[in-house]
matplotlib code that plots the C-alpha trace (Angstrom):
import matplotlib.pyplot as plt

x = [80.2, 83.6, 86.8, 88.9, 88.7, 89.1, 86.4, 87.6, 85.6, 84.1, 86.8, 89.6, 92.8, 94.8, 97.4, 94.9, 93.2, 94.7, 97.4, 98.3, 101.9, 103.6, 106.7, 105.0, 103.3, 99.3, 97.9, 96.9, 93.2, 91.7, 90.5, 87.4, 88.3, 91.3, 94.4, 96.6, 99.4, 98.0, 101.4, 101.5, 97.7, 98.4, 101.4, 99.2, 96.3, 98.6, 99.9, 96.5, 95.5, 98.8, 97.6, 94.1, 95.3, 97.2, 96.6, 97.4, 94.6, 92.0, 93.3, 92.9, 89.4, 88.2, 89.6, 87.9, 84.6, 84.8, 85.2, 82.5, 80.0, 81.3, 81.2, 77.7, 76.3, 77.7, 78.3, 75.7, 72.8, 73.8, 77.5, 76.4, 76.6, 75.4, 72.6, 71.7, 71.0, 74.4, 73.3, 76.4, 78.8, 77.1, 77.5, 81.2, 82.0, 80.0, 82.0, 85.2, 84.3, 83.3, 86.5, 88.5, 87.1, 88.2, 91.6, 92.1, 90.9, 93.4, 96.1, 95.5, 95.4, 98.8, 100.1, 98.7, 100.4, 103.7, 103.2, 102.3, 105.6, 107.5, 105.9, 106.9, 110.4, 110.7, 109.4, 112.0, 114.7, 113.6, 113.7, 117.2, 118.1, 116.7, 118.6, 121.8, 121.2, 120.4, 123.6, 125.6, 124.2, 125.2, 128.7, 129.1, 127.9, 130.4, 133.2, 132.3, 132.4, 135.7, 137.0, 136.7, 139.5, 141.6, 144.4, 143.6, 146.3, 145.8, 146.0, 149.3, 150.5, 149.7, 151.6, 154.7, 154.7, 154.6, 157.6, 159.8, 159.0, 160.2, 163.1, 164.1, 164.0, 166.5, 168.9, 172.4, 174.1, 176.5, 173.5, 173.5, 170.1, 170.4, 167.5, 166.6, 167.7, 171.2, 171.6, 171.0, 172.9, 174.5, 173.7, 172.0, 173.6, 171.2, 168.1, 169.5]
y = [102.8, 103.4, 102.2, 104.7, 107.7, 111.1, 113.4, 116.9, 120.1, 121.5, 124.6, 122.1, 123.1, 120.7, 120.3, 118.9, 116.3, 112.8, 113.0, 110.4, 109.1, 110.0, 108.1, 104.7, 102.9, 102.8, 99.4, 97.3, 97.7, 94.6, 94.4, 93.2, 92.8, 90.6, 92.4, 91.4, 92.8, 94.2, 93.6, 90.1, 89.6, 91.4, 88.8, 85.8, 87.3, 87.5, 84.1, 82.8, 84.8, 83.4, 80.0, 80.4, 81.7, 78.7, 75.3, 73.3, 75.0, 74.1, 70.5, 70.0, 71.7, 69.7, 66.5, 67.4, 68.0, 64.8, 62.7, 64.4, 63.8, 60.1, 59.6, 61.2, 59.3, 55.8, 55.3, 53.6, 55.7, 55.9, 57.3, 59.9, 63.4, 65.2, 63.7, 64.5, 68.3, 68.6, 71.7, 71.3, 71.3, 74.6, 75.9, 75.1, 76.6, 79.9, 80.1, 79.6, 82.1, 84.6, 84.4, 84.3, 87.6, 89.8, 88.1, 88.6, 92.3, 92.8, 91.4, 93.3, 96.6, 95.8, 95.2, 98.7, 100.3, 98.7, 99.7, 103.2, 103.4, 101.8, 104.3, 107.4, 106.0, 105.5, 109.0, 110.8, 108.7, 109.8, 113.3, 112.9, 111.3, 114.1, 116.7, 114.8, 114.7, 118.3, 119.2, 116.8, 118.6, 121.9, 120.6, 119.1, 122.4, 124.2, 121.9, 122.3, 126.1, 125.7, 123.4, 126.3, 128.1, 125.0, 124.2, 121.1, 118.6, 119.9, 123.5, 122.8, 120.8, 123.7, 126.3, 124.1, 123.8, 127.5, 127.8, 125.4, 127.2, 130.4, 128.8, 127.7, 131.1, 132.3, 129.4, 130.3, 128.2, 126.8, 125.4, 127.8, 129.6, 133.5, 135.2, 139.0, 140.3, 139.0, 140.6, 144.0, 144.0, 140.5, 137.8, 138.5, 136.4, 137.6, 135.9, 132.5]
z = [167.2, 165.3, 166.7, 168.7, 166.5, 167.9, 167.0, 166.3, 166.8, 163.7, 163.8, 164.0, 161.9, 159.8, 162.5, 164.9, 162.3, 161.7, 159.2, 156.4, 156.7, 153.3, 154.3, 154.6, 151.8, 152.4, 152.9, 149.6, 148.5, 147.8, 144.1, 142.8, 139.3, 138.3, 137.1, 134.0, 132.1, 128.9, 127.2, 128.2, 126.9, 123.6, 123.1, 123.9, 121.7, 118.7, 119.5, 119.4, 116.2, 114.4, 115.2, 114.3, 110.7, 110.0, 108.2, 110.9, 113.0, 110.0, 109.9, 113.8, 113.8, 110.9, 112.5, 116.0, 114.1, 112.2, 115.3, 117.1, 114.3, 113.8, 117.7, 118.1, 115.1, 115.4, 119.2, 121.3, 122.5, 126.1, 125.1, 122.8, 124.5, 121.5, 119.3, 115.8, 115.6, 117.2, 119.3, 121.7, 118.7, 117.3, 120.8, 121.0, 117.5, 118.2, 121.5, 119.5, 117.0, 119.8, 121.2, 118.0, 116.5, 119.5, 119.7, 116.1, 116.2, 119.1, 117.2, 114.2, 116.5, 117.9, 114.3, 113.3, 116.3, 115.2, 111.6, 112.6, 114.7, 111.9, 109.4, 111.8, 112.0, 108.1, 107.7, 109.9, 108.2, 105.0, 106.2, 107.5, 104.1, 102.0, 104.4, 103.9, 100.1, 99.8, 101.8, 99.7, 96.6, 97.8, 98.5, 95.1, 93.6, 95.6, 94.6, 91.0, 91.1, 93.0, 90.2, 87.6, 89.2, 89.7, 87.2, 85.1, 83.8, 80.2, 81.2, 83.3, 80.2, 77.7, 80.1, 80.4, 76.6, 76.2, 78.5, 76.9, 73.5, 75.4, 76.7, 73.2, 72.0, 74.6, 74.0, 72.6, 70.1, 72.8, 74.7, 77.4, 78.1, 78.3, 79.8, 78.8, 82.1, 81.5, 78.4, 79.8, 83.0, 83.6, 85.9, 89.2, 92.0, 94.6, 92.9, 93.6]

ax = plt.figure().add_subplot(projection="3d")
ax.plot(x, y, z, "-o")
ax.set_aspect("equal")
plt.show()
């Protein structure tokens, strides 16, 4: 029989049923499958894939196979653990390959994900650069159109030369400059 569980009538309301406490954590469930951190597993697979792709791995693997073959050919019969057809060696190489292939694929998938993120960031950066370039192009065009109205050094020089020529025309023989307004009514004192 079930432990002290209270039976509720078929018409029981939610208030009369047993309630779960939401302010307390539920007890941990036992898991059948082992738990692992996918990120840590991915980093480990990348390290293994990097090692499998090096010359060091090839040298070590070649060294181990040569030792294996020499031992199983030249050792006394009772010490040989894998005689001539080298079935155990074939099994070990197949096992190594069966684990290496998925680890390499996992590492490639992680690299593809990183490349995809980098590509997206590069695309956004390019869009910002294009927008900045277009803005600066508009600003330079506005400055160029504004410069058409600004006096340049050559224009100012030519205007000053014209004024000097006019002043020379109004200069009296005694060296004083007499402006046309002074000829007509005398000098204006208030204009100073």
